[in-house]
C-alpha positions as CSV (number, residue, x, y, z in Angstrom):
1,M,17.9,87.7,-95.5
2,A,16.8,89.6,-98.6
3,R,14.4,86.9,-99.6
4,N,12.8,86.8,-96.1
5,L,12.5,90.6,-96.2
6,T,10.8,90.4,-99.6
7,I,8.4,87.7,-98.3
8,S,7.6,89.9,-95.3
9,V,6.8,92.9,-97.4
10,L,4.6,90.9,-99.7
11,A,2.8,89.5,-96.7
12,V,2.0,93.0,-95.4
13,L,0.8,94.1,-98.8
14,A,-1.4,91.0,-99.1
15,V,-3.0,91.7,-95.8
16,A,-3.6,95.3,-96.7
17,G,-5.1,94.2,-100.0
18,A,-7.4,91.8,-98.3
19,A,-8.5,94.4,-95.9
20,A,-9.2,96.9,-98.7
21,A,-11.1,94.2,-100.6
22,A,-13.3,93.6,-97.6
23,A,-14.1,97.3,-97.2
24,P,-17.3,98.9,-98.6
25,A,-17.1,99.5,-102.3
26,N,-17.1,103.3,-101.9
27,L,-14.0,103.2,-99.7
28,T,-12.2,100.7,-102.0
29,A,-12.8,103.0,-104.9
30,A,-11.8,106.1,-103.0
31,L,-8.4,104.6,-102.2
32,G,-7.8,104.0,-106.0
33,D,-8.9,107.5,-107.0
34,A,-6.6,108.9,-109.6
35,K,-6.3,112.3,-107.9
36,R,-4.5,110.8,-104.9
37,P,-0.8,111.5,-105.1
38,P,1.6,108.5,-104.8
39,A,3.0,110.0,-101.6
40,D,-0.4,109.5,-100.0
41,S,-1.2,106.0,-101.4
42,S,2.2,104.7,-100.4
43,R,1.2,105.3,-96.7
44,D,-2.0,103.3,-96.9
45,V,-0.4,100.1,-95.6
46,A,0.6,101.8,-92.4
47,R,-2.4,104.0,-92.0
48,H,-5.3,101.5,-92.7
49,P,-7.6,104.2,-94.1
50,A,-10.2,101.7,-95.4
51,E,-10.7,100.0,-92.1
52,L,-10.7,103.3,-90.2
53,L,-13.3,105.0,-92.4
54,A,-15.4,101.8,-92.4
55,M,-15.4,102.2,-88.6
56,G,-16.6,105.8,-89.2
57,E,-19.4,104.4,-91.3
58,V,-18.6,106.6,-94.3
59,K,-21.2,106.3,-97.0
60,P,-22.1,108.0,-100.3
61,G,-24.1,111.2,-99.8
62,Q,-22.9,112.0,-96.3
63,K,-21.8,115.3,-94.9
64,V,-18.4,114.9,-93.2
65,A,-15.6,117.0,-91.8
66,D,-11.9,116.4,-91.7
67,F,-11.0,118.3,-88.6
68,M,-7.4,119.6,-88.7
69,M,-6.8,118.2,-92.1
70,G,-3.0,118.6,-92.2
71,G,-1.8,117.7,-95.7
72,G,-5.2,116.4,-96.8
73,Y,-4.5,112.7,-96.7
74,F,-8.0,111.9,-95.4
75,T,-9.7,114.7,-97.2
76,R,-8.6,113.2,-100.5
77,I,-10.1,109.8,-99.5
78,L,-13.3,111.2,-98.0
79,S,-14.2,113.3,-101.1
80,P,-14.7,110.3,-103.5
81,A,-16.0,108.1,-100.7
82,V,-19.0,110.4,-100.0
83,G,-19.4,111.1,-103.8
84,E,-20.9,114.0,-105.7
85,K,-24.0,113.9,-103.6
86,G,-22.0,114.2,-100.4
87,H,-19.8,116.9,-99.1
88,V,-16.6,117.4,-97.1
89,W,-15.6,120.3,-95.0
90,A,-11.8,120.4,-94.7
91,F,-10.8,122.4,-91.6
92,Q,-7.3,123.7,-91.2
93,S,-6.4,125.4,-87.9
94,G,-5.9,129.1,-88.2
95,E,-3.3,128.8,-85.4
96,F,-1.4,126.2,-87.5
97,I,-1.5,128.4,-90.6
98,G,-0.2,131.3,-88.5
99,F,3.0,129.5,-87.6
100,R,3.4,127.5,-90.8
101,P,1.8,129.1,-93.8
102,A,2.3,125.9,-95.9
103,Y,-0.7,124.5,-94.1
104,G,-2.8,127.1,-95.9
105,T,-1.1,126.3,-99.2
106,D,-1.7,122.6,-98.7
107,Q,-5.4,123.2,-98.1
108,T,-5.7,125.3,-101.2
109,K,-4.1,122.6,-103.3
110,V,-6.3,119.8,-102.0
111,V,-9.5,121.8,-102.3
112,A,-8.7,122.7,-105.9
113,D,-8.9,119.0,-106.9
114,Y,-12.4,118.3,-105.6
115,T,-15.7,120.0,-106.3
116,N,-17.4,118.6,-103.2
117,V,-14.9,120.0,-100.6
118,T,-15.2,123.3,-98.8
119,P,-12.2,124.7,-97.0
120,L,-12.5,126.1,-93.5
121,A,-9.7,128.1,-91.8
122,A,-10.3,129.6,-88.4
123,P,-9.2,129.4,-84.8
124,I,-9.8,125.9,-83.5
125,A,-12.3,127.1,-80.8
126,S,-14.5,128.6,-83.5
127,A,-14.0,126.4,-86.5
128,G,-17.3,127.2,-88.2
129,L,-18.4,123.6,-88.8
130,P,-21.9,123.4,-90.4
131,D,-24.7,121.6,-88.6
132,G,-26.1,118.2,-89.5
133,L,-22.7,116.4,-90.1
134,D,-22.7,112.6,-90.2
135,L,-19.0,112.4,-89.2
136,V,-16.2,114.5,-87.8
137,L,-12.8,112.8,-88.2
138,T,-9.6,114.0,-86.6
139,V,-6.4,112.0,-87.0
140,Q,-3.2,112.5,-85.0
141,N,-4.2,116.0,-84.0
142,Y,-6.3,115.8,-80.8
143,H,-3.1,116.4,-78.7
144,D,-2.6,119.7,-80.5
145,L,-5.6,121.1,-78.7
146,H,-3.4,121.1,-75.6
147,L,-0.3,122.9,-77.1
148,N,0.9,125.8,-75.1
149,R,0.3,128.1,-78.0
150,M,-3.4,127.4,-77.9
151,P,-5.8,129.5,-75.8
152,P,-6.9,128.0,-72.5
153,G,-10.0,125.8,-73.0
154,T,-9.4,125.0,-76.6
155,A,-10.1,121.3,-76.3
156,E,-13.4,122.0,-74.4
157,A,-14.5,124.5,-77.0
158,A,-13.6,122.3,-79.9
159,N,-15.5,119.3,-78.5
160,K,-18.5,121.4,-77.8
161,E,-18.6,122.8,-81.4
162,I,-18.1,119.3,-82.8
163,F,-21.0,118.0,-80.7
164,K,-23.2,120.8,-82.0
165,A,-22.2,120.3,-85.6
166,L,-23.0,116.5,-85.6
167,K,-26.5,115.3,-86.2
168,P,-28.1,113.1,-83.6
169,G,-26.4,109.7,-84.0
170,G,-23.4,111.3,-85.8
171,I,-19.9,109.9,-85.3
172,Y,-16.8,111.6,-83.8
173,L,-13.8,109.5,-84.7
174,I,-10.5,110.3,-83.1
175,V,-7.0,108.8,-83.8
176,D,-3.9,109.9,-81.9
177,H,-0.5,108.9,-80.8
178,A,-0.6,107.2,-77.5
179,A,1.3,108.6,-74.5
180,A,2.0,106.4,-71.4
181,P,-0.9,106.4,-69.0
182,G,-0.6,109.2,-66.5
183,T,1.8,111.3,-68.6
184,P,1.0,115.0,-67.8
185,T,-1.0,116.4,-70.7
186,E,1.1,119.5,-71.2
187,D,4.3,117.4,-71.4
188,A,2.7,114.8,-73.7
189,A,1.4,117.4,-76.1
190,N,4.3,119.8,-76.2
191,K,7.3,117.6,-75.9
192,L,6.1,114.2,-77.3
193,H,3.1,115.2,-79.5
194,R,1.1,112.5,-77.9
195,I,-1.8,112.2,-75.4
196,D,-3.0,109.8,-72.8
197,E,-6.1,108.0,-74.1
198,A,-7.8,108.5,-70.8
199,V,-7.5,112.2,-71.1
200,V,-9.3,112.2,-74.4
201,K,-12.1,110.0,-73.1
202,K,-12.6,112.3,-70.1
203,E,-12.8,115.4,-72.2
204,V,-14.9,114.1,-75.1
205,E,-17.4,112.4,-72.8
206,A,-17.7,115.6,-70.8
207,A,-19.0,117.2,-74.0
208,G,-21.9,114.7,-74.1
209,F,-20.5,112.0,-76.5
210,K,-21.0,108.3,-75.9
211,L,-18.2,105.9,-76.5
212,V,-19.1,103.2,-79.1
213,T,-15.7,101.6,-79.8
214,E,-12.1,101.8,-78.7
215,D,-9.5,100.1,-80.8
216,D,-5.9,99.8,-79.6
217,K,-5.0,97.1,-82.2
218,L,-5.5,98.4,-85.8
219,L,-2.8,101.1,-85.5
220,A,-0.9,99.5,-82.6
221,D,2.9,99.2,-82.5
222,P,4.2,97.3,-79.5
223,A,7.7,98.5,-80.2
224,D,6.8,102.1,-79.4
225,T,7.8,102.8,-75.8
226,H,5.6,106.0,-75.6
227,D,8.5,108.1,-74.3
228,K,9.9,109.5,-77.5
229,S,8.6,112.4,-79.6
230,V,6.6,111.2,-82.6
231,F,9.2,113.1,-84.8
232,D,12.1,111.1,-83.4
233,P,13.6,109.3,-86.4
234,S,13.6,106.0,-84.6
235,I,9.8,106.0,-84.2
236,R,8.4,108.5,-86.8
237,G,5.7,106.8,-88.9
238,K,5.7,103.8,-86.5
239,T,4.0,105.1,-83.4
240,D,1.5,103.2,-81.3
241,Q,-1.9,104.8,-81.9
242,F,-5.4,104.5,-80.5
243,I,-8.8,104.9,-82.1
244,L,-11.9,106.2,-80.3
245,K,-15.3,106.1,-81.9
246,Y,-18.0,108.3,-80.3
247,R,-21.6,108.9,-81.1
248,K,-23.8,111.9,-80.4
249,P,-26.9,110.6,-78.6
250,K,-30.1,110.6,-80.6
């Protein structure tokens, strides 16, 4: 049994290594950046950052935003990926900092390590994103736009601001924990910390974005029954997730 487990782990690592090797050079180099903490890099096998950011068409010299950056996992990859001629705006929700000050501390620590990262901390509905962005990335946080603690219309306001901030042809890349189709949005967000993919599509497309790609395989986990909170020990770190890639029309 132990031997089979070892073989399985090695197989997963081999697949992850092959995927990283096939990724653009700037993303491969970013994953190996010395400033990334081991706690981040150890999650790469499960989170597939190279494939995800390749889907987001991340290139050196770009202007990108990590929207609701959390602990900064993707900010730390985006910074070296866009390089010294590019720039990253790391947005941390003012609402989140209000109820968990560590979010502000995390942002400060991440930004201190990179000269091409600018911190933003404000209410979600008025994030202050700059214009002309190539990419806005939000990972495992879209459902938070529907938390009860958020003002009404937060999702609509956020999508409008992101649409305005992106340049024509710019990409809006969304990753989130899947809820079962038809799950009431309020219940999905507040009890399960998930969202129905169809709800995201409806809201984002109402803001003017055009769907380019939907991927339900890269971060899929068929063992996830979609009815548990993402913080449930039995499913944490192993949720079924969807990816939606949108583009602002030219």
